[in-house]
C-alpha positions in Angstrom: 0.5 -3.5 -4.9 -1.3 -1.7 -2.2 -1.7 2.0 -1.9 -2.9 3.5 1.4 -5.3 6.3 1.4 -3.5 9.0 3.2 -1.7 12.4 2.7 0.7 14.6 4.6 -0.9 17.9 3.4 -2.7 19.8 6.2 -6.3 21.1 5.9 -5.0 24.7 5.5 -2.8 23.6 2.6 -5.8 21.9 1.0 -8.0 24.9 1.4 -5.3 27.1 -0.3 -5.2 24.7 -3.2 -8.9 24.7 -4.0 -9.7 27.1 -6.8 -13.1 28.8 -7.0 -15.2 26.2 -8.9 -19.0 26.8 -8.9 -21.8 24.4 -9.0 -23.5 23.6 -12.4 -26.4 26.1 -12.6 -27.2 26.0 -16.3 -28.1 23.3 -18.8 -25.1 22.0 -20.8 -24.3 19.7 -23.7 -20.9 17.9 -23.9 -19.3 14.9 -25.5 -18.3 13.3 -22.2 -19.7 13.7 -18.6 -17.5 12.4 -15.8 -19.1 11.8 -12.5 -16.6 12.1 -9.7 -13.5 14.4 -9.4 -11.1 12.0 -8.0 -7.8 10.6 -9.5 -9.5 8.4 -12.2 -12.2 10.9 -13.2 -9.8 13.8 -13.5 -7.4 11.7 -15.6 -10.3 10.8 -17.9 -11.2 14.5 -18.2 -7.6 15.6 -18.8 -6.9 13.0 -21.5 -10.3 13.4 -23.2 -9.9 17.2 -23.3 -6.4 16.9 -24.7 -7.8 14.7 -27.4 -10.3 17.4 -28.4 -13.5 16.3 -26.6 -15.8 18.6 -24.7 -15.8 17.4 -21.1 -17.8 18.3 -17.9 -16.9 16.8 -14.5 -19.6 16.7 -11.8 -18.4 16.4 -8.2 -20.9 16.3 -5.3 -18.4 17.9 -2.9 -15.0 19.2 -4.0 -12.0 17.9 -5.9 -10.0 15.2 -4.0 -12.2 15.5 -0.9 -12.0 11.7 -0.1 -9.6 8.9 -0.9 -8.0 10.6 -3.9 -6.8 13.5 -1.8 -5.6 11.4 1.1 -2.9 8.9 0.1 0.8 8.3 0.7 1.6 8.9 -3.0 3.5 5.7 -3.8 3.5 4.9 -7.5 4.6 1.4 -8.5 3.4 -1.3 -11.0 0.9 -4.0 -10.1 -2.6 -4.4 -8.7 -4.2 -5.2 -5.4 -4.5 -8.8 -6.5 -1.3 -10.8 -6.1 0.3 -11.7 -9.4 0.0 -15.4 -8.8 -3.8 -15.2 -8.3 -4.0 -12.9 -11.3 -2.4 -15.5 -13.5 -4.6 -18.3 -12.0 -7.8 -16.3 -12.8 -7.2 -15.0 -16.4 -4.1 -16.9 -17.7 -0.5 -15.9 -18.2 -0.8 -13.9 -21.4 -3.7 -11.7 -20.3 -1.9 -11.2 -16.9 1.1 -10.0 -18.8 -1.0 -7.5 -20.7 -2.6 -6.2 -17.6 0.8 -5.8 -15.9 2.0 -3.9 -18.9 -0.9 -1.5 -18.5 -0.1 -1.0 -14.9 3.5 0.0 -15.9 2.0 2.5 -18.4 0.1 4.0 -15.4 3.4 4.4 -13.5 5.0 6.2 -16.5 1.9 8.4 -16.9 2.1 9.6 -13.4 5.8 10.2 -13.7 5.3 12.3 -16.8 2.4 14.3 -15.3 3.9 14.8 -11.8 6.7 17.0 -12.8 7.7 20.2 -11.0 7.0 22.2 -14.2 3.4 20.9 -14.4 2.7 20.6 -10.6 5.0 22.7 -8.5 5.9 21.2 -5.1 5.1 17.7 -6.1 8.2 16.5 -4.1 9.0 13.4 -6.1 11.4 10.8 -4.5 12.6 7.5 -5.8 12.3 3.9 -4.8 9.9 1.6 -3.1 10.6 -1.5 -0.9 8.2 -4.3 -0.2 9.3 -6.3 2.8 8.1 -9.7 4.1 6.9 -10.4 7.6 8.1 -14.0 7.4 11.1 -15.7 5.8 10.4 -16.1 2.1 13.7 -16.9 0.5 12.5 -19.4 -2.1 9.3 -17.5 -2.8 11.5 -14.4 -3.3 13.6 -16.0 -5.9 10.6 -17.3 -7.8 8.9 -13.9 -7.7 12.0 -12.1 -8.8 12.3 -14.4 -11.8 8.7 -13.9 -12.7 8.7 -10.1 -12.4 12.1 -9.6 -14.0 11.9 -12.2 -16.9 8.2 -12.8 -17.6 6.8 -9.4 -16.7 9.9 -7.2 -17.7 9.9 -5.2 -14.5 13.1 -3.8 -12.9 13.3 -5.3 -9.4 16.0 -6.3 -7.0 15.9 -9.0 -4.3 17.2 -7.9 -0.9 18.4 -10.5 1.6 17.5 -10.2 5.3 20.8 -8.5 6.2 20.3 -5.7 3.7 16.7 -5.1 4.7 17.7 -4.8 8.3 20.6 -2.6 7.5 18.1 -0.1 6.0 15.3 -0.7 8.5 16.6 -1.4 12.1 14.0 -3.9 13.1 13.7 -7.7 13.4 10.1 -7.6 12.2 11.0 -7.8 8.5 12.9 -10.4 6.6 13.5 -10.4 2.8 12.5 -7.6 0.5 11.7 -6.7 -3.1 13.1 -3.3 -4.2 11.5 -1.4 -7.1 14.1 1.2 -8.2 11.8 2.8 -10.7 8.9 3.2 -8.3 8.5 6.7 -6.7 6.6 8.9 -4.3 4.8 12.2 -4.7 2.7 14.5 -2.6 -0.7 12.9 -3.2 -2.9 15.9 -2.5 -0.9 18.2 -4.7 -1.1 15.6 -7.5 -4.9 15.4 -7.5 -5.3 19.2 -7.4 -2.6 19.5 -10.1 -4.6 17.1 -12.3 -7.7 19.3 -11.9 -5.7 22.4 -12.9 -4.2 20.6 -15.9 -7.7 19.4 -17.0 -9.1 22.9 -16.7 -6.3 24.3 -18.8 -6.9 21.6 -21.4 -10.5 22.7 -21.7 -12.5 20.5 -19.3 -15.0 22.1 -17.0 -15.2 21.0 -13.4 -18.3 21.7 -11.3 -18.1 21.2 -7.5 -21.0 20.9 -5.1 -23.0 19.3 -7.9 -24.4 15.9 -7.0 -26.1 13.8 -9.5 -29.8 13.3 -8.9 -30.6 10.9 -11.7 -29.1 9.4 -14.8 -30.9 8.2 -18.0 -28.3 6.2 -20.0 -30.7 5.2 -22.8 -30.5 6.7 -26.2 -27.6 8.3 -28.1 -27.5 11.4 -25.9 -27.5 10.4 -22.2 -29.3 12.7 -19.7 -28.0 13.7 -16.2 -30.0 15.7 -13.8 -28.4 17.7 -11.0 -30.2 19.9 -8.3 -29.8 23.1 -10.4 -29.4 22.0 -14.0 -29.6 19.3 -16.7 -26.7 17.9 -18.8 -26.6 15.8 -21.9 -23.6 13.8 -23.1 -22.8 11.1 -25.6 -20.8 9.3 -23.0 -21.0 9.1 -19.2 -18.1 7.9 -17.1 -18.9 6.8 -13.6 -15.7 7.6 -11.7 -16.9 7.7 -8.1 -16.3 5.7 -5.0 -18.6 4.4 -2.4 -20.3 7.8 -2.2 -21.9 7.7 -5.7 -25.4 8.1 -4.1 -28.9 6.8 -4.7 -28.9 7.1 -8.6 -25.9 4.9 -8.7 -26.5 2.6 -5.8 -26.2 -0.6 -7.9 -22.6 0.4 -8.6 -21.7 1.6 -5.2 -23.0 -1.6 -3.6 -20.4 -3.6 -5.5 -17.8 -1.9 -3.3 -16.8 -2.8 0.2 -16.1 0.5 2.0 -12.9 0.5 4.1 -11.7 3.5 6.1 -7.9 3.6 6.4 -6.2 5.9 8.9 -2.7 7.4 8.9 -0.6 10.0 10.7 2.5 12.1 10.5 4.7 12.1 13.6 6.2 15.1 15.3 9.9 15.7 14.3 12.0 12.7 15.4 15.4 14.3 15.0 18.6 12.6 13.9 17.7 9.3 15.5 15.2 8.6 12.7 18.0 8.5 10.1 19.8 5.9 12.2 16.7 3.7 12.5 15.2 4.2 9.0 17.9 4.7 6.4 15.7 3.9 3.4 14.3 7.1 1.8 11.6 5.6 -0.3 8.3 4.1 0.8 8.0 0.8 2.6 5.1 -1.6 2.5 4.8 -5.1 4.0 3.6 -8.0 2.1 0.5 -8.4 4.2 -0.7 -4.9 3.7 -0.6 -4.1 7.4 1.9 -1.2 7.4 2.9 1.5 4.9 5.3 4.2 5.8 8.0 6.6 4.6 10.0 9.6 5.8 8.6 13.1 5.1 10.0 16.5 5.8 13.4 15.0 6.6 12.7 13.7 10.2 9.1 12.7 10.4 7.4 9.4 9.7 4.2 9.2 7.7 2.5 6.0 8.7 -0.7 4.2 7.8 -1.9 1.1 9.6 -5.3 0.7 11.2 -8.5 0.3 9.2 -12.2 -0.1 9.8 -15.3 -0.9 7.8 -17.2 2.1 9.3 -16.4 5.8 9.6 -14.8 7.0 12.8 -13.0 10.1 14.0 -9.4 9.9 12.8 -8.1 11.3 16.1 -9.1 8.1 17.8 -6.4 6.2 16.0 -3.4 8.4 17.0 -2.5 6.1 19.9 -2.9 3.0 17.8 -0.5 4.4 15.1 2.0 5.5 17.7 1.9 2.0 19.3 2.4 0.4 15.9 5.5 2.5 15.2 6.9 1.6 18.6 6.3 -2.1 18.0 8.2 -2.0 14.7 10.9 0.5 15.8 11.2 0.4 19.6 14.4 2.5 19.3 12.3 5.5 18.5 10.6 5.4 21.9 7.3 7.2 22.4 6.6 9.1 19.2 4.4 12.2 19.2 1.7 12.4 16.6 1.3 15.7 14.9 -1.7 15.0 12.6 -4.1 12.1 11.9 -6.5 11.7 9.1 -8.5 9.0 7.2 -10.2 8.3 3.9 -12.7 5.8 2.6 -11.9 3.5 -0.3 -14.0 1.1 -2.1 -12.6 -2.4 -2.4 -14.0 -5.0 -4.9 -14.9 -8.5 -4.0 -12.5 -9.9 -6.7 -9.6 -7.6 -5.8 -9.3 -5.9 -9.1 -10.5 -2.4 -10.3 -13.7 -2.0 -12.2 -12.8 -0.6 -15.7 -14.9 -0.9 -18.8 -18.2 -0.2 -20.6 -21.4 -1.2 -18.8 -23.6 -0.5 -21.8 -23.2 1.6 -24.9 -22.0 5.0 -23.8 -21.9 4.2 -20.1 -18.5 3.6 -18.7 -17.1 2.8 -15.2 -13.7 3.4 -13.6 -13.9 2.6 -9.9 -13.0 0.1 -7.2 -9.4 1.4 -6.6 -9.1 0.5 -3.0 -5.7 -1.1 -2.4 -4.8 -0.6 -6.1 -2.5 2.4 -6.2 -2.1 5.7 -8.1 -0.7 3.9 -11.2 -4.0 2.0 -11.6 -6.3 5.0 -11.5 -4.0 6.8 -13.9 -4.0 3.9 -16.3 -7.7 3.5 -16.1 -8.4 7.2 -16.8 -6.1 7.2 -19.8 -7.6 3.9 -21.1 -11.2 5.0 -20.8 -10.5 8.3 -22.6 -8.8 6.4 -25.4 -11.5 3.8 -25.6 -14.1 6.5 -26.1 -12.2 8.6 -28.6 -9.9 6.1 -30.3 -11.7 2.9 -30.0 -9.0 1.3 -27.8 -10.3 -2.2 -26.9 -7.9 -3.0 -24.1 -10.5 -2.3 -21.5 -11.9 -5.8 -22.3 -8.9 -7.3 -20.4 -10.8 -6.3 -17.3 -14.0 -8.1 -18.5 -13.4 -11.2 -16.3 -13.7 -8.9 -13.2 -17.4 -8.0 -13.4 -19.5 -6.1 -10.9 -20.1 -8.3 -7.9 -22.4 -7.3 -5.0 -20.3 -6.7 -1.9 -23.0 -8.0 0.5 -24.3 -4.8 2.0 -24.1 -4.4 5.8 -23.5 -8.1 6.2 -20.7 -7.9 3.7 -19.1 -5.1 5.8 -19.3 -7.1 9.0 -17.9 -10.2 7.2 -15.2 -8.1 5.6 -14.2 -6.6 9.0 -13.8 -10.0 10.6 -12.0 -11.4 7.6 -9.6 -8.5 7.8 -9.1 -9.0 11.5 -8.5 -12.7 11.0 -6.1 -11.9 8.1 -4.1 -9.3 10.2 -4.1 -11.7 13.2 -2.8 -14.6 11.0 -0.1 -12.3 9.6 0.9 -11.3 13.1 1.0 -14.9 14.3 3.0 -15.9 11.2 5.4 -13.1 11.8 5.8 -14.0 15.5 6.5 -17.6 14.6 9.1 -16.6 12.0 10.9 -14.4 14.5 10.8 -17.2 17.1 12.2 -19.7 14.6 15.0 -17.2 13.7 15.9 -16.7 17.4 15.9 -20.5 17.9 18.3 -20.9 15.0 20.5 -18.2 16.4 20.6 -19.9 19.8 21.3 -23.2 18.1 24.2 -21.7 16.1 25.6 -20.2 19.3 25.3 -23.5 21.1 27.0 -25.3 18.2 29.8 -22.7 18.1 30.4 -23.1 21.8 30.5 -26.9 21.5 32.9 -26.7 18.5 35.1 -24.4 20.5 35.0 -26.7 23.5 36.0 -29.6 21.3 38.8 -27.7 19.7 40.2 -26.7 23.0 39.9 -30.3 24.3 41.8 -31.4 21.2 44.7 -28.9 21.7 45.0 -29.3 25.5 48.6 -30.8 26.3 48.5 -34.5 27.2 48.9 -35.5 30.8 52.6 -36.2 31.7 53.3 -39.9 32.3 56.0 -41.1 34.8 59.2 -42.6 33.3 59.2 -46.4 32.8 60.2 -48.4 35.8 59.6 -45.6 38.3 56.7 -46.4 40.6 53.7 -44.1 40.5 53.6 -41.9 43.5 50.9 -43.1 45.9 48.1 -40.6 46.6 47.9 -39.7 50.3 45.2 -41.6 52.0 42.7 -39.7 54.1 43.4 -40.1 57.8 40.9 -42.1 59.7 38.8 -40.2 62.1 39.7 -40.9 65.7 37.2 -43.0 67.8 36.2 -40.8 70.7 35.5 -43.9 72.8 39.0 -45.5 72.3 40.9 -46.1 75.6 37.8 -45.8 77.8 36.9 -48.6 80.1 33.6 -50.4 80.1 
């Protein structure tokens, strides 16, 4: 499962959602200090406060300012690591346990993201994962595994059904998740902050962490204007954790993903894209869905360095035109981007680094369900002694390679996307070749049928001589009759 870091909410909407939260300017003692006010950190704060703990959240900028406030809002089970690789790494039973946790994350978001709790959340149902190549046999095997072994409600879609819903020859088979859903991602992260505050958690914005001393029973955190002590510290930041937490942030490969919302496309969009849920391809190249009735929200390009999002408006428009040429030249109304931290092993970082020091990070390409599950799991681990975080122990912190790692990751990504495009082109060529062969065979069959039903040539009656064919007249010799 791969969740793109994008959102449809405009900057003005975001400003309107930000309540007045001051920086920490006084010393404070709490049970739990959460560093980072993103999706995972706010979930830890909300659940820990609900369970009776005193909680402080320290955010260097403001709630949801980066990846957590910029995503398409798709919620479905799974992780960024394909299920086959997950089984190969940790075994079938542990993979089942982790998958069950990911489903719990889906249900947590569904229960939290109600209109009563977060008005305007705009929940819509269904998610479709489409293949860029023909994968009929793989599809059957995957459906059996998901449905029978991992108890997940899924449907396999054949090529005709996929192309009935998405008018393009770029996609082949599909896996439909009827219980997956979409929400307004930015409203969700700010809704989490509001719910955590009402539960008793205290959120301090513009409060970067200067240093952390995790030794002793009471851990010490220093900020520019105050000091804080806590029994537990939860590191819930991304690649921007800063100098005191450089060792953790350097285990993440930073990736900037860009997305856009088109101008209104009118009634033609409903003819071209009938599917109302979110669509992702199996190679993680495209992720899109309809918003506001007649607009496309689309994420595609990515880099391993920060860039102005406006630079990618043309690239996104061209990508849309490549997949759906019927839409013609689409206008882009808004473009934005966000940085996510991807781990080397492809799984999130969840667990206890040392006594009282916890981490919940590395959610690049993981999805909302995973950050929700992680936040709930960490809170219960601290307050209830839930040991299921140990299922993530095989996925330890691994250095991402620094600048060299970024460059290597960029070229690996380019190679992967290029390989995907080549595989897709080859699949479409083979499909066209088969269509041409079927047409040729049909024409040959029809020709043979007509030859078999053509009336036989009439034969002359017995004893009657066959009429002789007229012989061609010999050409006259121009010299005939002339003397020598």
